[in-house]
C-alpha positions in Angstrom: 17.1 -13.4 14.6 16.7 -10.0 13.1 14.4 -9.1 10.3 17.1 -9.0 7.6 18.2 -12.5 8.5 14.6 -13.8 8.5 14.0 -12.2 5.1 17.2 -13.7 3.7 16.2 -17.2 5.0 12.7 -16.8 3.5 14.2 -15.7 0.2 16.3 -18.9 0.0 13.2 -21.0 0.7 11.1 -19.1 -1.9 13.9 -19.6 -4.5 14.0 -23.3 -3.8 10.3 -23.7 -4.0 9.9 -21.5 -7.1 7.5 -19.0 -5.5 8.1 -16.0 -7.7 5.7 -13.5 -6.1 6.9 -14.3 -2.6 10.5 -14.0 -3.7 9.8 -10.6 -5.4 8.0 -9.3 -2.3 10.8 -10.5 0.0 13.3 -8.8 -2.2 11.4 -5.5 -2.0 11.4 -5.8 1.8 15.2 -6.5 1.8 15.8 -3.6 -0.5 14.0 -1.3 1.8 16.0 -2.5 4.8 19.3 -2.0 2.8 18.1 1.4 1.7 17.6 2.4 5.3 20.9 1.0 6.4 22.8 3.0 3.7 20.8 6.2 4.1 23.5 7.8 6.1 21.3 8.5 9.1 23.8 6.6 11.4 20.8 4.9 13.1 21.2 1.2 13.8 18.2 -0.7 12.6 16.2 -2.0 15.6 12.7 -3.3 16.1 11.1 0.1 15.8 12.8 0.8 12.5 12.0 -2.6 11.2 8.3 -2.1 12.0 8.4 1.3 10.4 9.8 -0.1 7.2 7.2 -2.9 7.1 4.4 -0.6 7.9 5.5 1.7 5.1 5.6 -1.2 2.6 2.2 -2.4 3.9 0.7 1.1 3.5 1.9 1.3 -0.1 0.3 -2.0 -0.9 -3.0 -0.9 0.7 -3.0 2.3 -1.2 -2.3 0.4 -4.4 -5.1 -2.0 -3.7 -7.6 0.9 -3.3 -6.4 2.5 -6.5 -6.6 -0.8 -8.5 -10.0 -1.6 -7.1 -11.3 1.9 -8.0 -10.0 1.4 -11.5 -11.6 -2.1 -11.8 -8.2 -3.7 -12.1 -8.9 -6.7 -9.9 -6.1 -8.8 -11.2 -3.5 -6.2 -10.1 -5.4 -5.7 -6.8 -5.1 -9.4 -6.1 -1.4 -9.3 -6.6 -1.0 -6.4 -4.2 -3.2 -8.3 -1.7 -0.9 -11.3 -1.9 2.1 -9.1 -1.4 0.4 -7.4 1.6 -0.2 -10.8 3.2 3.5 -11.7 2.8 4.5 -8.4 4.4 2.0 -8.9 7.3 3.7 -12.2 8.2 6.7 -10.2 9.5 4.7 -7.5 11.4 3.4 -8.1 15.0 -0.1 -9.6 15.3 -2.6 -6.9 14.3 -5.2 -6.0 16.9 -8.9 -6.1 15.9 -11.3 -3.2 16.3 -12.6 -4.4 19.7 -9.1 -4.6 21.2 -8.2 -1.2 19.8 -11.5 0.3 21.1 -10.7 -1.0 24.7 -7.2 0.5 24.6 -8.6 3.9 23.4 -11.4 3.9 26.0 -8.9 3.3 28.8 -6.6 6.1 27.5 -9.6 8.5 27.2 -10.6 7.7 30.8 -7.0 8.3 32.0 -6.6 11.6 30.3 -10.2 12.9 30.6 -10.1 13.8 26.9 -13.1 15.1 25.1 -14.0 16.8 21.8 -11.5 18.1 19.3 -9.0 19.0 21.9 -9.1 15.5 23.2 -8.0 14.2 19.8 -4.6 15.7 20.3 -4.3 14.3 23.8 -5.2 10.8 22.8 -3.8 10.2 19.3 -0.1 10.5 20.2 0.0 8.2 23.2 -2.4 5.6 21.6 -0.4 5.5 18.4 2.8 5.0 20.4 1.2 2.1 22.3 -0.2 0.5 19.2 2.8 1.1 16.9 2.9 -1.7 14.4 -0.1 -3.4 15.9 -2.9 -1.5 14.3 -3.7 0.5 11.2 -3.4 4.3 12.0 -6.5 5.2 10.0 -8.6 2.7 11.9 -7.3 4.0 15.2 -8.1 7.6 14.2 -11.6 6.6 13.3 -12.2 4.8 16.6 -10.7 7.8 18.6 -13.0 10.2 16.7 -16.0 8.1 17.3 -15.3 7.7 21.0 -14.7 11.4 21.4 -17.8 12.3 19.5 -16.0 14.1 16.7 -17.8 14.0 13.3 -15.5 14.3 10.4 
């Protein structure tokens, strides 16, 4: 079952149970999928595109959470956190820091990367491998720490 069908089924369930926030969040996911499909890129929507759409929506929620928390608007941050949790249900299981560190260490050993030049060697392949499974900023922080780059 593709993402669009899962979202439609979940929307029906949310409507029946009266979960307004869940329904609104699912509608925003569906709208993003429809926007991609009608964008005229002639790209059929596959797993990679679905993950990209969900990651984009998750990133927007994370950014909003940070902004609301910095402005002491905890009630709005809580809503964004709930929406983020709903979006995360449809993304692959996220790796923890230890798992990411192991993958990065292995790649650094394979490539022999070190220092600032190593960052370019490692980031591309590691992000390709971890696509949709880890937050990019966390991966970048781990890579920099392992390569001894101080930002």
